[in-house]
N, C-alpha and C positions, 0 to 999 in steps of 0.2 A: 463400519466398513472403511471409512476414510483412514482410520489408524492402521488398518491392514494394508491398504494400498501405499501408505506413506513409507512403509519399510522397503519398498522396491526401488525407489529412485528411478533411474533411467531404464531399468529392466522393462518398464511398461511401455516402451516405445512401440512394441508390437502387440500390446495387450488387446486393443479393440479394433484391429484392422478389419475383422470380419463383421463387426456389428454395422448394420446398414447395408450389407450385401443382400441382394434380393434374388428372387427366382420367378420367372414367368413360365407358366405351364404349357404342356402340350394341349392342343385342341383334341377333344374326344374323338377317338378313331371309330369309323363306321357309324357315326351318329346320323340320326335323321335330321330333317330340316329344322324342326323345332329345337332340337338339342344344339345344333350349330348356332341358331339364333341366340339361345341361352348363353352359349359359350362366348359369342361376340359381346353380348351385354355384360357378361361377367368380366371379360377382358377389359372392356371400357371402364367399368366401375373400379377395377383394380388399378388401372392406369391413373384414373382421376384421384383415387384415394392416395396413391403414392405421390402424386403431384401436390395434393393438399398437405400431405405430411411434410414434404420438403419445404413448403411455405410456412410451416409452423402452425397450421390450422388443424390441430389434432382432433378437435371436436367434429369438424366436418369430415375429416379423413376417416374417422371411425365409422361414420354412417355409410360411406361409400365402400369401405373395406368389408363391413358386415354384409352389405348387399352382394358384393362379389362372392363372399364365402357362401351365402345362401344359394346363389345361382349355381356355383360350382358343385355344391352338395346335391342340389336337385338333379344336376346333369351327371352325377356320380363320376366327376372328373377328379381323380386323386391328386394329380399334379396341380390342378387349379386350386383345390382346397389347401394344398400344402403351401402354395405361393401366397394365398390370402392369409393363412396363419403366420407365415413368416413376416409379412408386412405388419400384421397386428402385434406380433412380438416386438418388432422395432418401435412401433407406436408406444406400447406400454413400457418399453425400456426407457424411452425418452421421458415418459411420465414418472419414472422412478419406481414403477410397480414391477419389481424384478421377478416376483413369483408368478405374476400373471403373464409376463413376457416369457418366462421359462416354460409355462404350460403351452403357450402357442408354438414356441420353437420345437417342443417335443411332438406336438401334433403335426407340425410341418415335416419333421424328420420321418414320422410314420407314413405321412402321405407320399413323400418322395420315394421311400422304400417300396410302398405299394405300387406307385406308378412305374417304378423300375421293373418290378416283377411282372407287371402287365405287359410292358414293352418287350421283355425277354420272351414271354409266352407268345406274343404276336410274331416276333422274329423267328422263333422255333417253328411256328405253324407255317411260316412263309419261307421255310428252308429252301435255299437255292435261288431265292429272289434277292439279289444284291441291292437293297434299298439303303443307301447311305444315310437317309434321314432317320430311319428306325435305329440304326447304330448310333447316330448322333444323339437321338432322344435318350437312349440308355445311358450314354456318357453324361448327358446333361443331368439326369436324375441322380446318378451316382455322385456327381460333383456337388449338386445341391444338398444331398443327404449329408455329405461330409461337411459342408458349410454349416448346416444346422447343428451337427455335433460340436463343431468349433464354437458356435454361439452358445450352446448349452454349457459347454465347458467354461467359457468366459463368464457367463452370468453366474454360474455356481461359484466361480472363483471370486467374483465381486461380493457374493453373499458369504464368503468364508467357508464354503462347503468344499473343502479340498478333495475329499474322497470322491464325491460326486463329480467334481470337475475332472479328476484323473480318469474316472470311469468313462466319461463322455469322450475325452480325447483318445482313450484306448480303443474305442469302437471305430474310430476313423480308419478307413481303408486307404492307407498311404503307400506311395510308391516313390522311391528316390529318383529324382530327375536324372536323366542321362547327361553325361558331359559331352562337350563338342568332340573330344578325341574318340570316344566310343562311337559316336554317330558318324564320324567321318569314314568309318570302315564299311558302311552299308548305305543303301538307298532307302528312302522313305517307302514303306511297304505299299505296293499297289498304285503309287502315284508316279507314273512314268515321266511326267513333265517336270517333276521337282527333283533336282539333283543336289546331293550333299557333297561338299568339297572342303578340304581343310585349307583355310586361308587366314594366316596370322591368328591362329588359335580359335577361329570362329567358322561356323558353317556358312558358306556363301550359297544363297538360294536364288536360282534364276526364275524370274517371273514368267510363267507360260502365257501364251496369247489367249488360250481358251478361258472364257469366263467361268466355266465349270471348275477347271483346275485352279483358277485364282481363288475361288471360294473354298476349295478343298485345302489349298495351301494355307489360307487364312485360318481355317478351322483347325488345321494341324498345329499351327503356332499357338492358337488359343488353348488347345488341349494341353500342350506342353506348359503353358503359363499356369493353367489350372493345377496341373500335377505339382508344380513348384509351390503354388500358394497353399495347397492342402498339406504337403509335406512340411513346409516351413512353419505353418500354423500349428501343426501337431508338435513339432520339436520345440518351438518357442513356448507353447502352452505347457508342455510337460516340464520344460526347463524352469518356468516361473514357479510351478508348484514345488519342484525340488528346491529351488532357491528359498522359497518361503519356509520350507521344512528344514532349512539349513543343511540339506544334503548337497553340499557344494560340488562334490565330485560328479554326482549324477547330473546336476544342473550344467556343469561345465561340458559334459559329454553331449547333452541335448543341444546346447548353444553351438558347439562345434559342428554338429550334424546340420543345424540350420544354416550355419555359415557356408559349409561345403555345398549344400543344396542350392544356395542362392549366389554362389561365387561366380567370378567372371568366366569360368570355364563352361558354364551352362550354355549350350548352343542356342542362339537365336533370341533368347529371352533375358539375358543377363542385364540388359540396359532398360528393361521395362520397369515401370514405377514401383509396383509392389515387390518385385525381386530386389530392387535396390534398397527398398525400405526394410525388407527382411534382413538383408545383408548388414545394413547399418545397425539394426536392432541386435543381431547376433554378436557383432563385434563389440558393441557397447555393453551388452550383457556379460560377455566374457570379461570385460574390464571390471564390471560390478562384482563378479565372483572373485576376481583376484583382489579387489579392494577389501572385500569382506574377509578374505584369507590373509590379509595384511601383507600381500605380495605387491607392494606399492609400485615398484619399478615395472613389474609385469603388467599391472593395471595401466600404468602410463603408456606402455607399449601398445596395448590393445586400443586404448582411447585414441592414441596418435594414428593408428591404422584406420580406425573408424572415421576420424576427421579427414584423413587423406582420401579415403574412399569416397566420402561424401563430396569432397572437393573435385575429385576426378569425375564423379557422376554429375557434377554441376547441380547439386541438390543442397541448397542452404538449409532446407527444412530437416535434413538428416544430420546436419553438422553440429548444432548446438548441444545435443546430449553428450557428444564426445568431448567438445570443448569444456563443458561443465565437469565431466569426469576427470579431464586433465587438471583442471583447477583444483578439484577436490584431492586428487592423489598427490599433487605437488605440495599442497598446503599441509597434508598429513606428513609428507616427507620432511618438510621444514620443521615440524614439531619434533621429529626424531633426530634431527641433525644437531650434533654437539658443537660444531664450529659456528660461531655467531655470524660470520660473514656469509658462509654457505647457506645458513638458515635464512638470512635476510634475502639472499639471491633467490632461494626457492620460493619464499613468500611472494616476492615480486613477480616471479614467473607464474605463480598460481593466479595472482591478480590479473596478469595479462590475459590468461586463458578465460577467466571469468568475464573480463571486459569483452573479449571476443565473442563469448557465448551470448551476452546481453545484446551486443551490436547485431549479431545474427538474428536474434529473436525480434529486435525492433525493426530490422529490415523486412522481415517476413510480415510483421504486423502492419507495415505500410500498405501492403496489398491484402491478399487473403491466402488461405491454404488451398491447395489443389482439392477439387471436389472428391477425388478418388481416395482421399486419405482421411483417417479418423481424426476429426478436429478435437474431440474431447481428449484423446490421448496426448496430442501435442500440448494443448492448453493446460492440462492438469499438472504436467511435470515441469513446466517452465518456472513455476513458483520456487522450486528447489534452487534454480540458478540465482534468482534474486535474493532469496534468503541467505544462501551461503556467501554470495558476493558481498552483501551488506555486512554480514558478520565479519568476514575476513578483512574488509576495509576498516571497519570500526575497531577491530582488534589491533590492526596495524597502526591506527591513529593513537591508540592508548600506549602501544609499545614505543611510539615515536615521541610522545609528549614528554617534555622535560621534567614535569612535576605533576604528581597526582592531585586532583582536586582543583587545579588552576584552570582558568579560561584557556581554550586552545588557541594556538597561533602557529604561524609558519607551516612546516610540512605536516604536522599533526592536524592542523585545521584543514589542510587540503584533503587529507585522507578522510577526515570526518565529514567534510562537505560532500565528497564523492559517495561515501556510504549513505548519507542522508538522501542524495539524489536517487540512488538505487532503490532505497526504501520507498520513496515517493513514486518512482516508476512502477514498482511492484504493485502498489495500491491501485494505480490507474489501470494497469494491465488486468488486475483481478476483476475490475468492473467489465472490461471487454470480454473476459472469460465468461462472466455471468450472462452477458447478452448473447454470446455464441451458444452457450449450453441451453438457453431457453428459446433458441431460434428466434430471437427478437428481431423485428424488422423496424428500424428507426426510420420513420417516414416523415415526421414533423420537420418542416423546414427544407425538405429535399424535393427538387423539381420532379414532377410526375414522369416526364419522358426519360429522365435518367434512371429513375427507379425501375421503369419497365425494361430499359436496355440492360440494366444490371440483372434483373430477374431472368430475362431471356438467356443471357450469358450463363448464369448459374444452372438453368434448366438443361442447357446443352451439355455443360460439364457433367451434370448428374447422369444424363443419358449415356454419355461415353463411359462414365464410371461403371454403369450397369453392364454395358457390352464387355468391358474389360474383365469383369468379374463373373461372367457366366450368365448375365441377365439379358435374355433375348428370347423371342418367340422361336421355339424349336423348329417350327415349320418353315422358318425363313433361313436362307443360306447366309453364312457369314460373308460380308462383302469387303470388309477391310481387315487387314492384319492388325494385331495389337500395336505394333510399332507405328503404324499410320494413325491409329487413334490417339496414341500418346503424343504424336506431333501436333495433332489438332488441339489436344488438351493444352499443350504448351502455348499455342497461339491464343486460345481462349483466355488463358490465365493472363497473358500480357494485355489483352483487350480489357479484361476485368480491372486490372490495375489502373489503366487509363480512365475507365469509368469512375472508379473511386476517387481519383485525383480531380476529375471534373466536378463530382459531387462536393468535395471539400472546398473547391474554389467557389462554388455557387452557394454553399451553405456553411457559414462560419460556425454555427452551433454544432453541426455534424462534425466539422473539422476539429472543434475543440474537444468533442467527446472521443473521437476515434484516433486522433493523431497528435494531440497536444503534448508538448514537452513539459515535464515537471519544472517548477520554478527552482532555480539554484538557491542554495541556502542563504546567500547574501541578499537575494531578491525577496525571499520570504521575510527576512528581517526588516527590509525597507517597505515592501508593498503590502504585507499581510499584518504584521505586528504593529502595535503602537507602544508608547512608553509605559502604558499600564497593563500590558498583556505579555505573558510568557507562554511559549509553546512547549508542551510536553509530548514528544512523539516517541512511541515505543516500537521496537522491533524484537519480537520473541524468536529465539533460535533453539536449535537442537542441543547445542553445548552451552550456550550462554545467550543472554538477552542484553539489549542496549537501550538506553534512554538518552535522547537529546533534550536538553533544557536550553531553549533558545530565547534570548531577549534581543531587543534592538542593539544592545551594547556588547553582547558577547555570546559565545557558544560553549556549553559544557557537555561532556559526554560521560555517561556512567555505565559501568558494567553491572548487570543484574543477573540473578540466577537463570537457569535454563527454562525454556517454555514450560516443561512439566511442573517445575516448582511454582511458577507464577500462576499457572492454570489451576493448580490445587488450592493455592491461597484464595484465588478468586471464587472458585467453586465452594470452598468452605464458607466464605462470607455470604455468597448468595443463599446458601442453605440457612444462614442465620437471618437474612433479610426477609425471607418468605416463610410464613408458618408451615410446619410440616405437612398439614393436611392439604395445603395448596400447592405443594411442590410437585412438578411434573416435568416431562420432557420439554426442552426448549422448542416448542412448536406452537402451543397456545391456541386452544379453541374451546369454547363453552358449548357442550352439546345439550340436548333438550332437558336433561335432568338438572341443569344449572339455570336458575331463574334470573341471575344477574351477573354482571362482571364480578370477578373475584369470588365466585361461588357463595355470595351472600355473607361475607365476613361481617360479623357483628362489631360495632364500635367498641373499643376498649378491650379487644381480645389480644393485646400485646403480651408477650411473655413477661411474667413478673420479674424474673431475674435477667438483668441485662448483661451479666458477666460474660456469657458465651459470645454474645454479639460484640461486645467491646473487645474481647480478645481477638476475634477474627478480623474486625475492622481495623484495629491498630496494627495487627501483624502485616496486613497488606499495605497499609500506609507506610510502615517502617521500610519495607522492601522496595516499594514501587514509587513512592513520592518523597520520603524524607531525605534521600541522598541529595535532592535538588532544593531542599528547604531554604537555603541561603539565597538562591536565585529567585525563588517564588515570592517570598515575603507575603504581602496581602494583595498581590496583583491578580488580575483576571487570568484564569488558566484556559488555554486552548488545548484540549486533549485529543490526540490522534492515537487511538488505542490499537491493540493487536491481540489476537487470541481471545481467551476467556475474559480479558479485561474489558472487552466490548460489552459484556453483560453486567458490568458493575457500575453503579452510579458513584463517581468519585466524591460527590457531595456527602455521601454517608460514611466516608472514611473517618476514623477517629484518631486524633493527633497524639493523644496520650492514653495509656491504659490505667493510669492511677485513678483511684476512687471508683465510685459506682453511681448510686442514686438513680433518679428516673431518667427516661430517655431524653427529656427536654433539656437537661443540663449538660449533656455530653459535648465535648469539644469537636464537633463535626467540622470537616474541612469547609463546608458551605458557610460556616459562621465567619470565616476569615477571607474566603475567596469566592468570587463569582466564577462559575465554570460553564464552558460551552464545549461542544465536541465538533469534530470534522472528520469526514472520510479520509482526507489528506490535507496537508497545508496548501497544496497547489489548487485544490478545489476552491478554497476561499479566494485565492488570487483570481481564478477564472470567473467567479461570481462578481468580484469587484470590477473586473475588466468589462463584463457585459454592461455594467452601469445602470441596469434597470432598477427603478425604484417604484414601489406601488404609489399610485396617486389616488386621491379620494379617500373616503372612509367607509365604503361599502363592505359588508361582511356576509359571507355565505355559510349557512349552517346546514349540515346534512346529517340526519339522525333517524333512528327507529325504523329501519327498513322492514319490509315484509319478507320473511324467509321461506314460508311454505304456504300451500293453498289451504291448510287447515286454519290459518289465521283469518278471523272474521273480516279483516280489512281487504282480503284477497278476493272476496266474492264479486262476481261480475267480470273478472279478468279472463282473458283468453290467451292461450299459449300459441306461439308461432308454430306452424306445422313443419317448417323446413328443418330437418334433422332434429325434430323435437325429442326423439327417443334418445339422442346421444348428446345434445347440447348440455353443457355443465360437466364435461369430462374432467376439466381441470380442477374444479372445486370438489368433485366426487373423489378424485385421486388424492387431493390434499386431505380431505376429511378421513378417508380410509387410512391414510398414512398416520394420522394422529389417533383416531379412535377405533381402528380396525374396521371390519366390515359392518359393524352393528348399525351405525347411523344410516348408512346408505341402504342397508337391508330394511330398516324401519320405514324409510321413505318408499321403497318398492312395495313392501307388504301393505302399506296404508294407501298405496296408489296416489300419493300426494305429489303435486308439482313442487319443485324446490327441495329443500332438505330440512331435517328436524333440528334446526338450530334454535337456541333459546332466544325469545324476543328480549331485547334490551330496553325495557320500558324506561329505565332511568335515563337513557340518553335523550329521550324526548323532553323530560323535565330540564335536563342540562341545557339543551338547545333553547328552550323557551326562556330560561333564566338569563342566558347570555344575550338573547335577543332583546329582552327588556333593558338590560344594562346598556347595550349598544344604542338603543333608541334614546335612553336617558342622556347619553353623551353626545347625541346628535348624529349618530352614524345610521346609514341606511342598512337594513338587514333583509336578506332573503332566506327563508327557512324551507328546506325540502324534507318532508316527512313521508312516512308510509311508502306508497308505490312511487312517489315522486323522488324518493331517495334511491335513484337508479343509476346504473352505469351508463346507460344511453344518454341520460340528461347531462351527466358530467362530461361526456365525450362530444356531445353535439351542441349544447347551449354555449353561449358566450360567457365564459368565466374569467375573462381577462380584466374585468373592471374591479375585482375584489381586492381589498387590502388584506383580508384574512379569509381563509377557507378552513372551516372546522368540520371534520368528519368524525362522527361518533358511531362506531359499529364494531362488529367482530373483525379481528385481524387473524388471518391464518398465516402463521410464521413457521418456517422450517429451517433449521441451521444447516441442513445437509443438502436439500434440493430446492433450488431457487424457483422452480416452476410451481412450487406449492406456497409461494409467498404472495399475499395480496390482501385486499379489503373486500369484505362480503357486503354487497349492497342488495337491493331487492332482487329476490330470485324468482319471482313470479310476475307475470304481466309484461315480460320483455319481448320485444319484437325481433331483435337481431343479436342481442348480447346475452351472455349467460349470467350476468350479475356479479361475477367474480372479477374485480379489477386487479389484474396481475401486475407485477412489477414491470414487465416488459411493455404492458399497455400504458402504464403511467408515463413512460418516456414520450409517448405520442400525444399527451395532453398539451393544451396550450393555455397556460394559467395566467399570464401576465407576470407580476412579481409579488405574490402575496406571502404572508406568513401562513404556512400550512400547519395546522394542529391535528394530529391523529390521536383522538381520544378513544383508543380501542384496546383490544387485548394484545399486549406484547408486540406492538407494531414497530418497535425499534430493533428487533433482533435480526431480521433479514437472514442472509446467508453469510456465515463467517467462514470463509474457505481459506483460513490462514492468510487472508489477503487484505482487502480494503475494509474489512470489519463490518460494522453496521452500515452496509452499503445499500441493500435491497431497495425498499421503498424510499428511504431517505434520499439516496443519490438520484433515484428516478424522478422524484418531485423537484429536486434541484435542477435537473436537466430541463424539466417542463417549465421552469421559470421561477421557482420558489427559492429565495436566498437563504431562508431559515425554515427548518422543519422541527416541530415538536412531536416527540414520540414517547411511548411508555415502555419500560423494560420488563414489566410483568403486569398481570391482571390485578386490578384493585377494585374493591367494592364500589358499587354505584354511588352510594351516598357520599363517601369521602371524596370520590373523584369529582362529583358534581360540585361539592363545596370548594374543592381546590380550584377547579376551572373557573368557577364564578369569581373567586378572589383574584385569580390571575388576570381575568379580563377587566376587572375593576381597575387594577393597577396599570394594565396595558392601555386602556382607553381613557384613563385619567378621570374617572368618575369622582365626584366631589369628595374631598377629604382623604382620598386614597393614593393619589399620585405623589410619588416622592422621587426626587432626582437622586443621583448617586451620592450626593452630599447630604441627603436627608431632607432637603427642602421640598415644599409642595410643588407639583408640576401639573399645570392644567392640561397639558397635552399627554400626560401619562409617561410611563417608563418605556425603555427599550424592551423587546421581548425577553432578553436574558436578565435584565434588571427586574422585570415584573415576575419572572419565574423564581428568581432568588428570593425576592421579597415575599412571595406567596408561600414558599417553602419555609422561610424563617418564621412567618406568622403561624403556620401549622405546627411547627415545632414548639413555639412558645405557648400555643394554645393548649398543649398537653393532651387533649383528647385524642389527637391523631399524631402524637410526637414519635411514636414507633416508626422507624424509617420505612417500613413496609408501605405506609400510607402516603408519605410525601416524597420519598426518594426516587420512585421509578420514572418521574417525569423529567426528561432532559431535552435540551435544545441542540440541534445540530446545524451548523452553518455559520453565516455571518452574524456577529453579535451587534453590529452597528445599526 
């Protein structure tokens, strides 16, 4: 689906505006006392479930929302059932389970339609009794039904089901909003105290003194707002579908309708938040259509109007897509310009607009987004700005360089340095995107009172957002007009920014994570690199990719093929690195049928003919590394990858394709160069700045957890009763995403606690071997096995004293959805945790400064959202205090993994006869982690039994090599 969405660019500004809109139902009419009590309990459960969901506590929210649904069902309250289904849809949407979310949204739609029919029948039966609340209830249910159709359309669109998306949008009952001019000719029907008058193109409404009329006036404005939201959502949704189908004329018409319906002529609501947002989305989308039609000057005109409109509306959050569009259209115009001076001027203008867009985004990131806007929509599309700006600046540097292949200097170096800075900013921003999408709450190192103040502020923002989008108890009268709520929202946003600034002031770690500026290229050269290290940083783009080869003495910039070409080379190599029967989606989980890591691969199962591997490994080397060969020499390589390059161990690249022979004799890059990886060069600088170094020699080993109650080791354990039926939602969602419903269904049918994951008995032997080695070298070891290998212990015990933390268990990794990334610890016997240590939870660990080794299944993959690359668990452990993290890029058999890890620790700990310095001499204190890793890999290659790269290449180190 990501490839589908990527085609849209800024068209998606309005894509998810309705996701997260909720509905609160009517109380049952004519109900007895018990039914009313049930309704009150249901309403309370619904409110609590919604609150927990906002806090990112999906497991607990699920329990409360299911309780609300059951109570509303017992009370036969259609509106209540629909509201509960809507919240459950939002919950599963956040979990990435789109089909489950879709089912709940469909049930919510049916419920609101049923509630609407019931209210109409009540109104008909009470003909002649003017009860404004009944009329309001009907309007509420119609609006909520339209919202559900919009959500159904959007989720189908995400799934690539365009016909179903179009069908959902087509069912919406839309009405074009009235303009101020037409309204000025008549009075509001039946509301004598509310007068309409034409004044500077807008209706002037006098506030009546009566509280009743005040409420009616507020309700009237809210109804107009709703009409505009529904109509614009329909037009933008249909426009997106037409754009995707390349029906550009139809897309243009829909976007024009959306623009007209949200224009400044709309009475009373033109300045409200969603109206302005729809307006900017429509203008920018019209620019996108013109761009695709190669009407570049028309595109520039639309983007300029969108930028001006956002400026007039004082909404920075609506400005950056237009600035990015201007940059794109001007850059393309420069490419068509035959006059060299005019082309150069157009390129410079394009760069100015890209810089403006980045500055706008960075200004917004200093605070937060308003709660009534879709965070994921904003966050997902800013990546295009960084990608395009970095590419444009890099290309300008190469065009400015006096000679190809020479070290950059002067103006060319300035452009290259700026491009590098943008690339680094992009990687840092992608981490914040991940945290936002997983609803992560970074609490470690933040004062409790400020956290509470921040959460209270966000709760009020969310409450206002619900009122603005039709979320309120129908039995209550509207007390404030949308404009008044908007003003309160603006004030809360300013207060929120102040709170964030206070948190950054009191917590340097939080500040470094959320607002740190990337290191300039010159500082990377001086503060990160040493004389024996070369940085290779990649930026993969749509039209071309770029490689910075940076040493202390100079900067080289190389143009590489487009992202698609490099991704294919990397995918082809990965296919050769992993035996066909083990190849699977990059998510990684062993289910019960697999008795050990790597599906029990037998030793010596290497392909007999190495020719296909050599071809693939050399092809990628020639394109991605060889251009910088003269800079690299035999120095250490610090690799900052991008795209599919994140899933490739550079150690296994082959420098020449000549000859064949066995796998042990091939000229691997690891034979000439030590290799380490980083999420970004700036992250290494930040680690160095913290200056924390592990003291002591203590080692913590966590292995062989208990995954389900059928395991004999689980006997005698008791489960916590609090939300016991729903705890584990995250891991169940993750497992379902990988293995379908089968594994979860097995657990349910067997009535087991936990999940049917394979026990990893080999990790126990691995931990015991490492423990013996550590004791021999004089190190203290703590070994947590069985039920002791739990999430609760890792989060509550003091783990700051350890030099090494080694975790050997299953890793659940998903390259698409970060909430499905984590480590599986004991799933039974837990008191308050679910046993699934997710990425966002790792951020709140307090580790000290250990080397963290994750000897699990594919723990290096995380979420590669075209951004910071292998950032998931790796970056999270770095924030928690680990300067270096060891991970694996694919699952490997238990036996070879245990042998490799044993040899690695021998060299790291300096056991007798194994420690070697970089010069080859014995070292009683052992090697650095990167040195020990390389030495263990070279030993496995020369040993021939495991010389096939499948066995030794997946283990990589990320972080500081010192």
